C-alpha beads as a LAMMPS data file, in Angstrom:
LAMMPS data file: protein, C-alpha beads

140 atoms
139 bonds

1 atom types
1 bond types

-500.0 500.0 xlo xhi
-500.0 500.0 ylo yhi
-500.0 500.0 zlo zhi

Masses

1 110.0

Atoms # bond

1 1 1 -27.620 -254.983 -204.309
2 1 1 -29.434 -257.860 -206.350
3 1 1 -28.851 -261.459 -205.656
4 1 1 -29.677 -264.280 -208.338
5 1 1 -29.674 -268.092 -207.062
6 1 1 -30.148 -271.303 -209.180
7 1 1 -31.613 -273.868 -207.014
8 1 1 -32.233 -277.669 -207.744
9 1 1 -35.980 -277.856 -206.675
10 1 1 -35.756 -281.603 -205.668
11 1 1 -32.973 -281.174 -203.119
12 1 1 -33.013 -277.357 -202.427
13 1 1 -29.424 -277.305 -203.206
14 1 1 -27.972 -273.936 -204.340
15 1 1 -26.054 -274.647 -207.522
16 1 1 -24.931 -271.041 -208.107
17 1 1 -25.386 -267.556 -207.150
18 1 1 -24.249 -264.098 -208.188
19 1 1 -24.408 -260.637 -206.871
20 1 1 -24.857 -257.461 -208.840
21 1 1 -25.545 -253.726 -208.214
22 1 1 -27.698 -253.608 -211.291
23 1 1 -30.642 -255.749 -212.107
24 1 1 -29.554 -256.888 -215.762
25 1 1 -29.486 -260.234 -217.429
26 1 1 -25.519 -260.512 -217.438
27 1 1 -24.999 -261.566 -213.924
28 1 1 -28.139 -264.080 -214.225
29 1 1 -26.550 -265.390 -217.115
30 1 1 -23.191 -265.886 -215.183
31 1 1 -25.039 -267.744 -212.481
32 1 1 -26.969 -269.709 -215.071
33 1 1 -23.804 -270.917 -216.845
34 1 1 -22.128 -271.919 -213.517
35 1 1 -25.324 -273.975 -212.708
36 1 1 -25.298 -275.843 -215.964
37 1 1 -21.737 -276.846 -215.292
38 1 1 -23.171 -279.029 -212.497
39 1 1 -25.506 -280.659 -215.060
40 1 1 -28.373 -280.327 -217.407
41 1 1 -31.757 -280.225 -215.786
42 1 1 -34.957 -281.245 -217.891
43 1 1 -36.784 -278.110 -216.951
44 1 1 -35.595 -274.740 -215.890
45 1 1 -38.083 -272.532 -214.193
46 1 1 -38.005 -268.586 -213.534
47 1 1 -40.349 -265.738 -212.889
48 1 1 -41.081 -263.625 -215.829
49 1 1 -38.563 -260.868 -214.793
50 1 1 -37.088 -258.997 -217.786
51 1 1 -33.580 -260.587 -217.053
52 1 1 -34.971 -264.181 -217.404
53 1 1 -37.087 -263.395 -220.365
54 1 1 -34.318 -261.940 -222.351
55 1 1 -32.846 -263.490 -225.477
56 1 1 -29.363 -263.768 -223.936
57 1 1 -30.653 -265.648 -220.815
58 1 1 -32.569 -267.945 -222.750
59 1 1 -30.137 -268.923 -225.415
60 1 1 -27.929 -271.353 -223.171
61 1 1 -31.212 -273.117 -222.266
62 1 1 -32.339 -273.391 -225.822
63 1 1 -28.795 -274.565 -226.946
64 1 1 -29.006 -277.389 -224.689
65 1 1 -32.628 -278.320 -225.465
66 1 1 -33.837 -277.534 -221.763
67 1 1 -37.516 -276.981 -221.340
68 1 1 -38.225 -273.327 -220.112
69 1 1 -40.990 -272.930 -217.497
70 1 1 -42.055 -269.518 -216.264
71 1 1 -44.203 -268.632 -213.412
72 1 1 -47.471 -266.641 -213.931
73 1 1 -47.284 -262.919 -213.597
74 1 1 -47.441 -262.039 -209.774
75 1 1 -47.742 -265.650 -208.848
76 1 1 -44.891 -266.142 -206.212
77 1 1 -46.622 -269.635 -205.342
78 1 1 -45.675 -271.075 -208.666
79 1 1 -42.119 -270.766 -207.658
80 1 1 -42.625 -271.819 -203.867
81 1 1 -39.234 -273.519 -203.379
82 1 1 -37.303 -270.371 -204.618
83 1 1 -39.686 -267.962 -202.601
84 1 1 -39.126 -270.161 -199.470
85 1 1 -35.357 -269.965 -199.947
86 1 1 -35.464 -266.064 -200.205
87 1 1 -37.538 -265.895 -196.909
88 1 1 -35.036 -268.181 -195.092
89 1 1 -32.130 -266.108 -196.447
90 1 1 -33.621 -263.032 -195.198
91 1 1 -34.633 -264.007 -191.713
92 1 1 -31.853 -266.313 -190.775
93 1 1 -29.040 -264.125 -192.314
94 1 1 -29.607 -260.829 -194.197
95 1 1 -31.846 -259.044 -191.720
96 1 1 -29.423 -259.981 -188.957
97 1 1 -26.486 -258.218 -190.394
98 1 1 -25.416 -254.929 -192.010
99 1 1 -22.708 -254.325 -194.493
100 1 1 -20.926 -251.112 -196.068
101 1 1 -18.572 -253.007 -198.376
102 1 1 -19.795 -255.286 -201.111
103 1 1 -16.827 -257.611 -200.649
104 1 1 -17.975 -258.222 -196.867
105 1 1 -21.437 -258.886 -198.090
106 1 1 -20.453 -261.313 -200.764
107 1 1 -18.021 -263.186 -198.274
108 1 1 -20.570 -263.731 -195.690
109 1 1 -23.342 -264.655 -198.287
110 1 1 -20.812 -267.218 -199.374
111 1 1 -20.516 -268.497 -195.850
112 1 1 -24.217 -268.705 -195.355
113 1 1 -24.942 -270.439 -198.649
114 1 1 -22.408 -273.162 -197.660
115 1 1 -24.144 -273.584 -194.371
116 1 1 -27.454 -273.753 -196.093
117 1 1 -26.241 -276.392 -198.543
118 1 1 -24.080 -278.470 -196.299
119 1 1 -25.360 -278.096 -192.673
120 1 1 -28.957 -276.695 -192.524
121 1 1 -31.388 -279.216 -191.956
122 1 1 -34.867 -279.106 -193.924
123 1 1 -38.016 -280.823 -192.544
124 1 1 -39.285 -281.092 -196.140
125 1 1 -36.041 -283.234 -196.827
126 1 1 -36.591 -285.499 -193.903
127 1 1 -34.125 -283.386 -191.714
128 1 1 -31.444 -283.904 -194.243
129 1 1 -29.183 -281.174 -195.807
130 1 1 -29.640 -280.168 -199.435
131 1 1 -26.053 -281.447 -199.913
132 1 1 -27.009 -284.826 -198.840
133 1 1 -30.011 -285.168 -200.988
134 1 1 -28.265 -283.590 -204.251
135 1 1 -25.341 -285.702 -204.134
136 1 1 -27.162 -288.811 -202.865
137 1 1 -27.519 -290.622 -206.188
138 1 1 -23.553 -290.159 -207.002
139 1 1 -23.036 -292.022 -203.828
140 1 1 -24.891 -295.178 -204.703

Bonds

1 1 1 2
2 1 2 3
3 1 3 4
4 1 4 5
5 1 5 6
6 1 6 7
7 1 7 8
8 1 8 9
9 1 9 10
10 1 10 11
11 1 11 12
12 1 12 13
13 1 13 14
14 1 14 15
15 1 15 16
16 1 16 17
17 1 17 18
18 1 18 19
19 1 19 20
20 1 20 21
21 1 21 22
22 1 22 23
23 1 23 24
24 1 24 25
25 1 25 26
26 1 26 27
27 1 27 28
28 1 28 29
29 1 29 30
30 1 30 31
31 1 31 32
32 1 32 33
33 1 33 34
34 1 34 35
35 1 35 36
36 1 36 37
37 1 37 38
38 1 38 39
39 1 39 40
40 1 40 41
41 1 41 42
42 1 42 43
43 1 43 44
44 1 44 45
45 1 45 46
46 1 46 47
47 1 47 48
48 1 48 49
49 1 49 50
50 1 50 51
51 1 51 52
52 1 52 53
53 1 53 54
54 1 54 55
55 1 55 56
56 1 56 57
57 1 57 58
58 1 58 59
59 1 59 60
60 1 60 61
61 1 61 62
62 1 62 63
63 1 63 64
64 1 64 65
65 1 65 66
66 1 66 67
67 1 67 68
68 1 68 69
69 1 69 70
70 1 70 71
71 1 71 72
72 1 72 73
73 1 73 74
74 1 74 75
75 1 75 76
76 1 76 77
77 1 77 78
78 1 78 79
79 1 79 80
80 1 80 81
81 1 81 82
82 1 82 83
83 1 83 84
84 1 84 85
85 1 85 86
86 1 86 87
87 1 87 88
88 1 88 89
89 1 89 90
90 1 90 91
91 1 91 92
92 1 92 93
93 1 93 94
94 1 94 95
95 1 95 96
96 1 96 97
97 1 97 98
98 1 98 99
99 1 99 100
100 1 100 101
101 1 101 102
102 1 102 103
103 1 103 104
104 1 104 105
105 1 105 106
106 1 106 107
107 1 107 108
108 1 108 109
109 1 109 110
110 1 110 111
111 1 111 112
112 1 112 113
113 1 113 114
114 1 114 115
115 1 115 116
116 1 116 117
117 1 117 118
118 1 118 119
119 1 119 120
120 1 120 121
121 1 121 122
122 1 122 123
123 1 123 124
124 1 124 125
125 1 125 126
126 1 126 127
127 1 127 128
128 1 128 129
129 1 129 130
130 1 130 131
131 1 131 132
132 1 132 133
133 1 133 134
134 1 134 135
135 1 135 136
136 1 136 137
137 1 137 138
138 1 138 139
139 1 139 140
């Protein structure tokens, strides 16, 4: 299974995610479009995976005049916030569970990501949640 997640770098808020049994651009485009419903970022950053460099994936970004940024090849630290999220997801949830059915995996992944956004405190956010930071300006 493949997981794509769109993350707001400032707040670490997971804007959208999708699972797929194939590593193609389509499920990434679905996640991208869901994230864009939350708002238009100035910059959208990805690694240089073929799904992210495809014309179909880049089209919605270009249509909205969003600046496209891509990490250097083999440079995981260029996208440190996303890489840290993957590590957290693996060690706090994925490695602790086994799934035989995709539906069960998807259900529990949704639960974990809801927890991650709304309950999990981040030291880098002053021990606040991504949700608190992401929606902070709307509350002012």
